[in-house]
C-alpha positions as CSV (number, residue, x, y, z in Angstrom):
1,X,0.1,-0.2,0.1
2,X,1.4,3.6,-1.0
3,X,2.3,6.0,2.0
4,X,0.0,8.9,1.6
5,X,3.0,11.2,2.2
6,X,4.8,9.6,-0.7
7,X,1.0,10.0,-3.0
8,X,0.5,13.5,-2.2
9,X,4.5,14.5,-3.4
10,X,4.1,12.9,-6.5
11,X,1.1,14.6,-7.4
12,X,2.3,18.2,-6.2
13,X,5.6,17.2,-8.2
14,X,3.1,16.2,-10.9
15,X,1.0,19.3,-11.2
16,X,4.4,21.7,-10.6
17,X,6.9,20.1,-13.2
18,X,3.0,19.9,-15.8
19,X,3.5,23.8,-16.1
20,X,6.8,25.1,-17.8
21,X,6.7,28.4,-16.5
22,X,7.4,26.6,-13.2
23,X,10.5,24.5,-13.7
24,X,11.8,23.2,-17.0
25,X,12.2,19.1,-18.1
26,X,14.0,17.2,-15.5
27,X,14.7,20.4,-13.6
28,X,14.0,20.8,-9.9
29,X,12.9,18.4,-7.5
30,X,10.6,17.8,-4.5
31,X,10.9,15.9,-1.5
32,X,8.3,15.0,1.6
33,X,9.3,14.1,5.4
34,X,7.1,11.7,7.1
35,X,7.1,7.8,8.8
36,X,6.8,4.6,7.5
37,X,7.1,1.4,9.0
38,X,10.2,-0.6,9.0
39,X,9.6,-3.9,7.6
40,X,12.6,-5.2,9.5
41,X,11.7,-4.2,13.2
42,X,8.1,-3.6,12.7
43,X,8.6,0.0,13.8
44,X,7.6,3.3,12.6
45,X,10.8,4.9,11.5
46,X,10.9,8.7,9.9
47,X,11.7,9.1,6.4
48,X,12.6,11.6,3.2
49,X,11.6,11.2,0.0
50,X,13.2,12.8,-3.1
51,X,12.6,13.1,-6.5
52,X,16.2,11.5,-7.8
53,X,18.7,12.1,-10.0
54,X,17.6,12.8,-13.5
55,X,14.1,12.5,-12.9
56,X,11.6,14.8,-14.2
57,X,8.5,16.4,-12.3
58,X,5.9,16.2,-14.2
59,X,6.0,12.2,-15.3
60,X,7.7,11.2,-11.7
61,X,6.2,8.0,-10.5
62,X,7.3,6.4,-7.0
63,X,10.2,4.4,-8.5
64,X,11.8,7.7,-9.2
65,X,12.1,9.1,-5.8
66,X,15.3,8.1,-3.5
67,X,14.3,7.1,-0.2
68,X,16.3,7.6,2.9
69,X,16.4,7.5,6.4
70,X,15.9,10.9,8.1
71,X,17.7,10.1,11.3
72,X,20.9,9.1,9.3
73,X,21.0,11.5,6.7
74,X,20.8,14.4,9.4
75,X,23.6,12.4,11.2
76,X,26.0,13.2,8.1
77,X,25.9,16.8,9.7
78,X,28.3,15.4,12.2
79,X,30.8,14.0,10.0
80,X,30.7,16.7,7.0
81,X,34.3,17.3,6.2
82,X,33.5,21.2,4.9
83,X,32.7,22.3,1.7
84,X,36.5,21.7,0.1
85,X,35.2,17.9,0.2
86,X,31.5,18.3,0.0
87,X,31.4,16.3,-3.6
88,X,32.1,13.0,-0.7
89,X,28.6,13.5,0.9
90,X,27.2,12.3,-2.1
91,X,28.3,8.9,-1.6
92,X,27.8,8.7,1.8
93,X,23.7,9.6,1.1
94,X,23.3,5.6,-0.3
95,X,24.6,5.0,3.8
96,X,21.4,6.4,4.7
97,X,19.1,4.9,1.9
98,X,16.0,3.0,3.2
99,X,15.7,-0.5,2.1
100,X,16.1,-0.8,-1.7
101,X,16.5,3.0,-1.4
102,X,14.7,3.6,-4.6
103,X,16.2,6.1,-7.3
104,X,20.0,7.7,-6.8
105,X,19.7,10.7,-4.6
106,X,20.5,13.9,-6.0
107,X,23.2,16.4,-5.1
108,X,20.0,18.1,-3.9
109,X,19.1,15.8,-0.9
110,X,21.0,18.1,1.7
111,X,19.1,20.8,0.9
112,X,15.7,18.8,1.5
113,X,16.8,16.2,4.2
114,X,18.4,19.0,6.1
115,X,15.9,22.0,5.7
116,X,13.2,21.9,8.5
117,X,10.1,21.5,7.1
118,X,8.3,19.0,6.1
119,X,7.5,19.6,2.4
120,X,10.2,21.3,-0.1
121,X,10.2,22.6,-3.5
122,X,13.8,23.3,-5.7
123,X,12.4,24.9,-8.4
124,X,13.7,26.5,-11.9
125,X,11.3,29.1,-13.0
126,X,12.2,31.7,-15.5
127,X,10.2,34.6,-13.4
128,X,12.5,33.1,-10.2
129,X,16.1,32.9,-12.3
130,X,15.5,36.5,-13.1
131,X,15.3,38.0,-10.1
132,X,18.1,35.4,-8.9
133,X,20.5,36.7,-12.0
134,X,19.6,40.2,-12.1
135,X,22.6,42.5,-11.0
136,X,20.7,43.8,-8.2
137,X,19.3,40.6,-6.7
138,X,18.9,41.0,-3.6
139,X,17.7,43.7,-3.1
140,X,15.3,43.1,-5.5
141,X,14.2,40.2,-3.9
142,X,13.5,42.4,-0.6
143,X,11.4,44.5,-2.7
144,X,9.5,41.9,-4.6
145,X,8.9,39.4,-1.8
146,X,9.1,41.6,1.4
147,X,10.7,39.3,4.4
148,X,8.4,35.8,3.0
149,X,11.5,35.4,1.3
150,X,15.1,35.4,1.8
151,X,18.1,36.0,-0.8
152,X,20.8,33.0,-0.8
153,X,23.9,34.0,-2.5
154,X,25.3,31.6,-5.5
155,X,26.6,28.3,-4.1
156,X,27.2,25.3,-6.0
157,X,24.8,22.8,-5.4
158,X,25.9,20.7,-2.7
159,X,25.9,19.8,1.5
160,X,27.2,23.5,2.3
161,X,24.2,24.9,-0.1
162,X,21.6,22.5,2.4
163,X,23.4,23.9,5.3
164,X,22.7,27.2,4.0
165,X,19.5,27.5,3.8
166,X,18.3,25.5,6.6
167,X,20.0,27.9,8.7
168,X,18.4,30.8,6.3
169,X,14.7,29.0,7.3
170,X,15.8,28.7,10.8
171,X,16.7,32.4,11.1
172,X,13.6,33.6,9.2
173,X,10.5,31.5,10.7
174,X,8.0,33.7,8.5
175,X,10.0,32.9,4.8
176,X,8.3,30.4,2.6
177,X,11.5,29.9,0.6
178,X,14.3,31.8,-0.9
179,X,16.2,33.1,-4.4
180,X,19.2,31.3,-4.8
181,X,21.9,33.7,-6.6
182,X,22.2,32.6,-10.3
183,X,19.9,29.5,-9.7
184,X,16.5,29.3,-8.4
185,X,14.1,29.5,-5.9
186,X,13.6,27.1,-3.2
187,X,10.2,27.2,-0.8
188,X,8.9,25.2,2.0
189,X,6.0,24.1,4.0
190,X,4.3,22.1,6.9
191,X,1.9,20.4,4.4
192,X,2.2,19.3,0.7
193,X,-0.5,21.6,-0.3
194,X,1.7,24.7,2.0
195,X,4.6,23.7,-0.2
196,X,2.5,24.3,-3.3
197,X,1.2,27.1,-2.5
198,X,4.8,28.7,-1.1
199,X,6.1,27.5,-4.7
200,X,3.5,29.2,-7.0
201,X,3.3,32.6,-4.9
202,X,7.1,33.3,-5.6
203,X,6.8,32.5,-9.2
204,X,3.3,34.3,-9.6
205,X,4.7,37.4,-7.6
206,X,7.9,37.6,-9.4
207,X,6.3,37.1,-12.9
208,X,3.8,39.8,-11.8
209,X,7.1,42.4,-10.8
210,X,8.8,41.7,-13.8
211,X,5.6,42.2,-16.0
212,X,4.6,45.5,-13.9
213,X,7.7,46.9,-13.6
214,X,9.7,46.0,-16.8
215,X,11.3,48.5,-19.7
216,X,9.0,48.2,-22.6
217,X,12.1,47.2,-24.8
218,X,14.4,45.0,-22.4
219,X,16.5,43.7,-25.3
220,X,17.4,47.4,-26.6
221,X,15.5,48.5,-29.9
222,X,15.5,46.4,-33.2
223,X,18.5,45.9,-34.9
224,X,17.8,46.8,-38.2
225,X,17.8,43.9,-40.7
226,X,17.3,41.5,-38.0
227,X,13.6,40.8,-38.1
228,X,11.9,37.7,-38.5
229,X,11.9,36.8,-42.2
230,X,7.9,35.3,-43.5
231,X,7.4,32.0,-42.4
232,X,7.8,30.0,-45.4
233,X,11.3,32.1,-46.6
234,X,12.3,31.4,-43.2
235,X,11.7,27.7,-42.7
236,X,13.0,27.4,-46.5
237,X,16.5,28.9,-45.0
238,X,16.4,26.6,-42.4
239,X,16.3,23.8,-44.4
240,X,19.1,24.6,-46.3
241,X,21.6,26.1,-43.7
242,X,20.6,22.7,-41.5
243,X,23.1,20.2,-42.8
244,X,26.0,22.5,-43.0
245,X,24.8,23.6,-38.8
246,X,24.6,19.7,-38.4
247,X,27.9,19.0,-39.6
248,X,29.6,22.0,-37.3
249,X,27.7,20.5,-34.1
250,X,28.9,17.2,-34.9
251,X,32.5,17.5,-35.4
252,X,33.4,15.8,-32.7
253,X,30.7,13.4,-32.1
254,X,27.2,12.9,-34.4
255,X,24.1,15.4,-33.2
256,X,20.3,14.9,-33.5
257,X,18.9,18.8,-34.2
258,X,16.1,20.4,-33.9
259,X,14.8,23.6,-34.7
260,X,12.4,26.2,-33.9
261,X,11.3,29.4,-34.9
262,X,9.3,30.4,-31.7
263,X,9.0,34.0,-31.9
264,X,10.1,34.8,-28.5
265,X,13.6,33.3,-30.2
266,X,12.9,35.7,-33.1
267,X,12.4,38.7,-31.2
268,X,15.8,38.2,-29.7
269,X,17.6,38.1,-32.6
270,X,15.9,40.7,-33.9
271,X,16.9,43.2,-30.9
272,X,20.1,45.3,-30.2
273,X,21.4,43.8,-27.5
274,X,21.6,40.4,-28.2
275,X,24.9,39.5,-29.1
276,X,26.1,40.9,-25.5
277,X,23.4,38.7,-24.0
278,X,24.3,35.7,-25.9
279,X,28.3,36.5,-24.6
280,X,26.7,36.3,-21.8
281,X,25.8,33.1,-21.4
282,X,23.2,31.0,-19.6
283,X,23.4,30.7,-15.3
284,X,20.9,28.1,-14.1
285,X,23.5,24.9,-13.9
286,X,20.2,23.2,-15.7
287,X,20.3,25.4,-18.4
288,X,24.1,25.4,-19.3
289,X,25.0,21.7,-18.5
290,X,22.6,20.9,-21.8
291,X,23.2,23.9,-23.6
292,X,27.0,25.0,-23.5
293,X,27.7,28.2,-21.3
294,X,27.2,30.1,-25.1
295,X,25.8,29.7,-28.1
296,X,27.3,30.0,-31.7
297,X,25.6,33.0,-33.2
298,X,24.9,34.2,-37.0
299,X,25.9,37.7,-37.3
300,X,24.3,38.2,-40.2
301,X,21.4,39.9,-41.3
302,X,18.0,38.4,-41.6
303,X,18.6,38.6,-45.6
304,X,21.9,37.5,-45.9
305,X,21.9,34.4,-48.8
306,X,22.4,30.6,-48.0
307,X,25.5,30.8,-49.3
308,X,26.7,34.1,-47.3
309,X,25.8,32.6,-44.1
310,X,27.2,29.2,-45.0
311,X,30.2,30.7,-45.4
312,X,30.3,32.8,-42.2
313,X,28.7,30.1,-40.2
314,X,32.3,27.9,-41.3
315,X,34.5,30.9,-39.8
316,X,32.6,31.6,-36.5
317,X,32.7,27.9,-36.1
318,X,36.8,27.9,-35.8
319,X,36.8,30.5,-33.6
320,X,33.6,29.0,-31.4
321,X,36.3,26.0,-30.9
322,X,38.8,28.5,-30.4
323,X,37.0,30.2,-27.7
324,X,35.3,26.9,-26.0
325,X,38.9,25.5,-26.0
326,X,40.1,28.6,-24.6
327,X,37.5,28.2,-21.3
328,X,38.2,24.7,-20.9
329,X,42.4,25.5,-20.6
330,X,41.8,28.6,-18.6
331,X,39.8,26.6,-16.2
332,X,40.2,23.1,-16.0
333,X,42.8,21.6,-13.1
334,X,44.9,18.7,-13.0
335,X,41.3,16.8,-11.8
336,X,39.1,17.9,-14.1
337,X,38.0,15.7,-16.4
338,X,38.6,15.5,-20.5
339,X,37.0,18.2,-22.8
340,X,33.9,16.7,-23.9
341,X,33.9,18.1,-27.4
342,X,34.2,21.7,-28.3
343,X,31.0,22.1,-30.7
344,X,28.4,24.2,-30.4
345,X,24.8,22.7,-28.7
346,X,23.1,25.8,-29.4
347,X,22.9,27.9,-32.9
348,X,21.0,31.0,-33.7
349,X,20.4,32.3,-37.1
350,X,18.7,36.2,-37.3
351,X,15.2,36.0,-38.7
352,X,15.2,32.4,-39.2
353,X,15.3,30.7,-36.1
354,X,17.3,28.2,-33.3
355,X,19.3,24.6,-34.0
356,X,19.7,22.7,-30.5
357,X,21.6,19.4,-30.5
358,X,22.0,16.2,-28.4
359,X,22.7,12.9,-28.3
360,X,19.0,12.3,-29.7
361,X,15.9,13.9,-30.7
362,X,14.3,14.8,-27.2
363,X,17.7,16.0,-25.5
364,X,17.7,18.1,-28.4
365,X,14.2,19.4,-28.1
366,X,15.1,20.2,-24.6
367,X,17.7,21.8,-25.1
368,X,16.0,24.1,-27.1
369,X,13.5,24.5,-24.6
370,X,16.1,25.3,-22.4
371,X,18.0,27.9,-24.2
372,X,14.5,29.5,-24.6
373,X,14.5,29.6,-20.5
374,X,17.7,31.3,-20.5
375,X,15.8,34.1,-23.1
376,X,13.4,34.2,-20.7
377,X,15.6,34.8,-18.0
378,X,17.4,37.4,-19.5
379,X,13.9,39.5,-20.4
380,X,13.1,39.5,-17.0
381,X,16.2,40.1,-15.7
382,X,17.2,43.4,-18.1
383,X,13.8,44.6,-18.1
384,X,14.4,45.2,-14.3
385,X,17.8,45.5,-14.0
386,X,20.8,43.8,-15.8
387,X,21.6,40.6,-16.7
388,X,24.8,39.3,-14.5
389,X,25.1,35.3,-14.7
390,X,27.6,33.0,-12.6
391,X,30.9,33.9,-13.6
392,X,33.1,31.2,-16.0
393,X,34.7,29.4,-13.3
394,X,31.5,28.5,-11.8
395,X,30.0,27.7,-14.8
396,X,33.1,25.1,-15.5
397,X,32.8,23.6,-11.8
398,X,29.5,22.7,-13.1
399,X,30.4,21.8,-16.1
400,X,33.1,19.9,-15.6
401,X,32.1,18.6,-12.3
402,X,33.5,14.7,-10.9
403,X,29.5,14.2,-9.8
404,X,28.4,15.3,-13.3
405,X,30.9,13.0,-14.9
406,X,30.4,10.2,-13.1
407,X,26.4,11.1,-13.4
408,X,27.3,10.9,-17.6
409,X,29.4,7.6,-17.3
410,X,26.3,5.9,-16.0
411,X,23.9,6.4,-19.1
412,X,23.6,3.0,-20.7
413,X,25.6,2.4,-23.9
414,X,23.8,3.7,-27.0
415,X,22.3,1.7,-29.5
416,X,24.0,0.9,-32.9
417,X,22.0,3.3,-34.6
418,X,22.2,6.4,-32.1
419,X,22.2,10.0,-33.3
420,X,21.4,8.9,-37.3
421,X,18.8,10.2,-38.8
422,X,17.0,7.8,-41.3
423,X,14.3,8.9,-44.5
424,X,12.7,5.4,-46.1
425,X,9.7,6.3,-48.5
426,X,6.8,3.8,-49.0
427,X,7.4,3.3,-45.2
428,X,3.3,3.5,-44.1
429,X,3.4,-0.7,-44.5
430,X,5.1,-3.7,-45.7
431,X,8.8,-3.2,-46.1
432,X,8.9,0.0,-45.6
433,X,7.2,0.5,-42.3
434,X,9.2,-3.0,-41.0
435,X,12.4,-1.1,-41.8
436,X,11.3,2.0,-40.1
437,X,10.0,0.1,-37.4
438,X,13.9,-2.0,-37.5
439,X,16.1,1.4,-37.5
440,X,13.9,3.0,-34.9
441,X,14.5,-0.1,-32.7
442,X,18.2,0.5,-33.4
443,X,18.3,3.8,-32.2
444,X,17.5,6.1,-35.2
445,X,15.3,8.5,-35.7
446,X,12.6,7.7,-38.6
447,X,10.8,10.1,-41.2
448,X,8.5,7.9,-43.0
449,X,7.2,8.8,-46.1
450,X,4.4,7.6,-47.8
451,X,2.0,8.6,-51.0
452,X,-1.3,8.8,-47.8
453,X,0.0,11.4,-45.3
454,X,-2.6,10.1,-42.7
455,X,-1.1,6.5,-42.9
456,X,2.7,7.5,-42.8
457,X,1.4,10.1,-39.6
458,X,-0.2,6.2,-38.2
459,X,2.6,4.5,-38.6
460,X,4.8,7.1,-37.5
461,X,3.0,7.2,-33.9
462,X,3.0,3.4,-34.0
463,X,6.8,3.3,-33.9
464,X,7.1,6.4,-31.3
465,X,6.3,10.2,-30.3
466,X,7.9,12.6,-32.5
467,X,11.1,12.4,-30.6
468,X,11.8,9.0,-32.6
469,X,9.5,9.4,-36.1
470,X,7.5,11.6,-38.2
471,X,5.5,11.1,-40.7
472,X,5.0,12.8,-44.4
473,X,3.6,12.6,-47.6
474,X,5.4,12.5,-50.6
475,X,4.9,11.4,-54.4
476,X,8.9,10.3,-55.2
477,X,8.1,11.2,-58.7
478,X,7.5,15.0,-58.1
479,X,10.7,16.1,-57.7
480,X,9.2,19.7,-55.4
481,X,7.4,17.0,-53.3
482,X,10.7,15.0,-52.6
483,X,12.8,18.1,-51.6
484,X,9.7,19.2,-49.6
485,X,9.6,15.8,-47.9
486,X,14.0,16.3,-47.5
487,X,12.9,19.5,-46.3
488,X,10.8,18.3,-43.7
489,X,13.1,15.6,-42.4
490,X,16.3,18.0,-41.8
491,X,13.5,20.6,-40.3
492,X,12.7,18.0,-37.9
493,X,16.0,16.0,-36.9
494,X,18.9,18.3,-38.2
495,X,19.9,16.6,-41.2
496,X,19.9,12.9,-42.5
497,X,22.2,9.9,-42.4
498,X,20.4,7.1,-44.1
499,X,17.6,6.7,-47.2
500,X,16.1,3.5,-48.0
501,X,14.0,4.2,-51.7
502,X,11.7,1.5,-51.0
503,X,8.3,3.5,-52.8
504,X,7.1,1.5,-55.5
505,X,4.3,-0.3,-57.2
506,X,4.1,-3.0,-59.7
507,X,2.0,-3.7,-62.9
508,X,2.2,-7.6,-63.7
509,X,1.5,-7.8,-67.5
510,X,2.8,-9.4,-70.5
511,X,4.8,-7.1,-73.2
512,X,1.9,-6.8,-76.0
513,X,-0.6,-5.8,-72.4
514,X,1.8,-3.1,-71.6
515,X,0.7,0.6,-72.4
516,X,3.5,3.2,-72.3
517,X,1.4,4.9,-69.4
518,X,2.1,1.3,-67.3
519,X,6.2,1.7,-68.4
520,X,5.8,5.2,-67.5
521,X,4.3,4.8,-64.1
522,X,6.4,2.4,-63.0
523,X,9.6,4.2,-64.0
524,X,8.1,7.7,-62.7
525,X,7.9,6.2,-59.3
526,X,10.9,4.0,-58.8
527,X,13.7,5.1,-61.2
528,X,12.8,8.1,-61.2
529,X,12.0,8.1,-57.8
530,X,14.7,6.8,-56.3
531,X,16.9,8.7,-58.4
532,X,15.4,12.1,-57.2
533,X,15.3,11.2,-53.2
534,X,19.1,10.0,-53.9
535,X,19.7,13.4,-55.4
536,X,18.0,15.5,-52.7
537,X,19.7,13.3,-50.2
538,X,23.1,13.4,-51.5
539,X,23.1,17.0,-51.4
540,X,22.2,17.1,-47.3
541,X,25.0,13.8,-47.1
542,X,27.3,16.2,-48.4
543,X,27.1,19.2,-46.5
544,X,27.1,17.6,-43.5
545,X,30.2,16.2,-43.9
546,X,29.0,13.4,-41.8
547,X,29.3,9.8,-44.9
548,X,26.1,8.2,-44.5
549,X,24.1,4.9,-46.2
550,X,21.7,5.1,-49.2
551,X,19.8,1.8,-49.6
552,X,17.6,0.8,-52.2
553,X,15.2,-1.8,-52.4
554,X,15.2,-3.9,-55.6
555,X,14.6,-7.0,-56.3
556,X,15.5,-10.6,-57.4
557,X,13.8,-9.5,-61.1
558,X,16.7,-7.1,-61.5
559,X,18.5,-9.5,-62.3
560,X,16.2,-12.8,-62.8
561,X,14.2,-12.8,-66.2
562,X,10.8,-14.1,-66.0
563,X,7.3,-13.6,-67.5
564,X,4.7,-10.7,-67.3
565,X,6.8,-7.9,-65.6
566,X,8.6,-6.6,-68.4
567,X,7.8,-2.9,-66.5
568,X,8.8,-3.5,-63.5
569,X,11.8,-5.8,-63.8
570,X,13.4,-3.3,-66.0
571,X,13.0,-0.4,-63.5
572,X,14.2,-3.1,-60.9
573,X,17.4,-3.3,-63.0
574,X,17.6,0.6,-63.2
575,X,17.9,0.8,-59.5
576,X,20.2,-2.1,-59.2
577,X,22.5,-0.2,-61.6
578,X,22.0,3.0,-59.4
579,X,23.1,1.5,-56.7
580,X,26.6,0.8,-58.3
581,X,26.7,4.5,-60.1
582,X,25.9,6.0,-56.9
583,X,28.4,3.9,-54.5
584,X,31.2,4.9,-57.7
585,X,30.2,8.7,-57.7
586,X,29.8,9.5,-53.7
587,X,32.0,7.2,-52.1
588,X,34.9,9.9,-51.7
589,X,32.2,11.9,-49.2
590,X,32.0,8.6,-47.3
591,X,28.7,7.5,-48.4
592,X,27.7,4.1,-49.1
593,X,25.4,3.0,-51.4
594,X,24.2,-0.6,-51.2
595,X,21.1,-2.5,-52.4
596,X,19.0,-5.4,-51.1
597,X,16.9,-8.0,-53.6
598,X,14.0,-9.4,-51.8
599,X,11.6,-11.9,-53.8
600,X,8.4,-13.1,-53.0
601,X,7.1,-10.7,-49.7
602,X,3.8,-11.4,-49.8
603,X,2.8,-10.9,-46.5
604,X,1.5,-7.0,-45.3
605,X,2.8,-5.8,-49.1
606,X,0.9,-3.3,-50.9
607,X,2.1,-3.9,-54.2
608,X,0.8,-7.8,-53.5
609,X,-2.3,-6.4,-52.0
610,X,-3.1,-4.3,-55.4
611,X,-3.9,-6.8,-58.0
612,X,-0.2,-8.0,-58.2
613,X,-0.7,-10.6,-56.3
614,X,-3.6,-11.9,-57.9
615,X,-1.7,-11.7,-61.4
616,X,1.7,-13.2,-59.9
617,X,-0.9,-16.3,-59.0
618,X,-2.4,-16.5,-61.8
619,X,0.7,-17.1,-63.9
620,X,1.7,-19.8,-61.5
621,X,-1.9,-21.3,-61.3
622,X,-2.0,-21.3,-57.3
623,X,-4.3,-19.5,-55.2
624,X,-3.7,-16.0,-54.1
625,X,-3.9,-17.3,-50.4
626,X,-1.5,-19.6,-51.0
627,X,1.0,-17.3,-52.9
628,X,3.7,-17.2,-50.2
629,X,3.4,-20.5,-49.8
630,X,4.7,-21.0,-53.2
631,X,7.1,-19.1,-53.2
632,X,8.6,-20.3,-50.3
633,X,8.6,-24.0,-52.1
634,X,10.7,-22.9,-54.9
635,X,13.4,-21.5,-52.4
636,X,16.5,-23.2,-51.7
637,X,15.6,-22.8,-48.1
638,X,12.2,-23.5,-48.7
639,X,11.1,-20.3,-46.5
640,X,8.9,-17.9,-46.5
641,X,10.3,-14.3,-47.0
642,X,8.8,-11.1,-44.5
643,X,9.2,-7.9,-44.6
644,X,11.0,-7.8,-41.4
645,X,13.7,-9.5,-43.2
646,X,14.3,-7.1,-45.3
647,X,14.5,-4.9,-42.5
648,X,16.8,-6.9,-40.9
649,X,19.2,-6.9,-43.9
650,X,19.1,-3.2,-44.5
651,X,20.0,-2.6,-41.0
652,X,23.0,-5.0,-41.6
653,X,23.7,-2.6,-44.3
654,X,23.8,0.2,-42.6
655,X,25.3,-0.4,-39.3
656,X,29.7,-0.6,-38.3
657,X,29.8,-4.0,-39.0
658,X,29.6,-3.2,-43.1
659,X,31.4,0.4,-42.5
660,X,33.5,-0.5,-45.4
661,X,31.4,-2.1,-47.6
662,X,29.5,-0.7,-50.7
663,X,28.1,-1.0,-54.2
664,X,26.8,-4.5,-53.1
665,X,23.4,-6.3,-53.6
666,X,22.2,-8.7,-50.7
667,X,19.7,-11.1,-51.7
668,X,17.3,-12.1,-49.5
669,X,15.0,-14.2,-51.5
670,X,15.3,-17.7,-49.3
671,X,17.8,-18.6,-52.4
672,X,16.8,-18.2,-55.8
673,X,19.8,-19.7,-57.6
674,X,18.7,-18.2,-61.3
675,X,18.8,-15.0,-59.5
676,X,22.2,-15.7,-57.9
677,X,24.8,-12.3,-58.3
678,X,27.6,-13.4,-60.5
């Protein structure tokens, strides 16, 4: 039976975390103190439940709580070795765990356990951080909140900060919380409702004060030429710049991207003070751990051409890396972890928007959300005063903290296709859908393209949310539609790495029955379509400079001569030779081009369901329902070929195990001797 105190804590946490004005994703923590029965002694013991390391308040469940014995946790004060060795106390929390302990205790556990209040919230609201990062934050705190909220000068999260806040609460019995300089807020209460109301009161009071007292242009006057481009124009420019920007962000290690043209980003970049404020960087640890200390900002007007922007981005990328290396070198000690990479995680383009990057789509999207939080913070701080974030020494101590390094080391090993972005055509069903599923299961982000938008979106939803897969409509025989499809892919995930030319159809007719229209349709979709897709995708792959894979789903019929399929087999032969031609041409860019030759894939096949199956069954003199079995019996292995078998081959071709293979066709036909490749 769940403890009532825990139930109330979870409910409060979820409510607070559900509203972004209160805190950002995975930011902040909450706690509750209460009693439960010790299963060994049968006696009531005092416990503290705290949101564990890395969890998210909005989606917190009981398994995400760390559970500690309150007496043991507070007894750590007696062995605390001082602020110079406070990191040692995190390991000591393990000796305070109750039962199995739950989630790993976070660095803020001391704050929650040592403060003499039954319920404590630590949050990162934009309005609160705006006051926390204002140059006169201490004076503003007194002016805004009176004696109900106390100012706490910046201190890195840890045991000493917990002691400081505990002492402040004891010395200020009328206070309901505090502003943590450069960081966020902490609030408390005797009941869960009291703590929640205290948190919301601090946040709402800060927001209202900023709204009533901020100057009208906190970011300065409009900067001529830096205003937002019209929507269609800015998104087209964003798509054109995305491959270059992803290449810059992935110089040290591949990254997945996210793009937003949120009005607040565009407004920031259109204002005169944006270069100064961007250079100052973020302040709240939750912000800069996900965004790096500062972004890369394109210093050209919104009207700059794509070519001018690409050239300047290349120059700025070199300068950014040198600047970040200098930041590391200035602040690193012999004990510091190695530099984790000097590439930007946030790239800002005036008139266009923001590109953010991470190890997967969710991380990239959240990084962008955090930088938007940072923009909001600057707006509030500059509106009331002057934005004054913590200095770079303190930022470095957080970013290259041994505890942060240990946290990163605990992360699960990435999947084989992690950070790779795949585009699969004809992917709403059959081979395409099976391939998209397999690539997503191996860690890739997947764009599912199909003639039918609704079915593409349905398949994407089945595979995962928008952080994993999206569905787009595309007629691969239409050059403009193909470009729109590729643009949608790079705007969704930052770029492209893996393209599967799977879209197709088939008309089973003899030579004399095949019309010119039949011939043109087959070739338009498969021969021309795969050419158009490969061409548009290759531009992205080359510009990124990260290599990549193009896979053609060809057919056994590309090399096997059978009756009544002249148009289909001829166009499959065209696709098969495209593999060889493109492998020879694109190899210098590290792009591998390979093919898969399936046969007899009846199950889930749109081609077979559209009449091809009935025609082929008639040719071979079998019932259509038995066609798969018929195909299996004519193979060497006597096995029916399923869409998943093709998907497996695509994955292997794109995996690191075949990093040196290009120009290959892999038969997946259960063995058809007449189609053996020679």
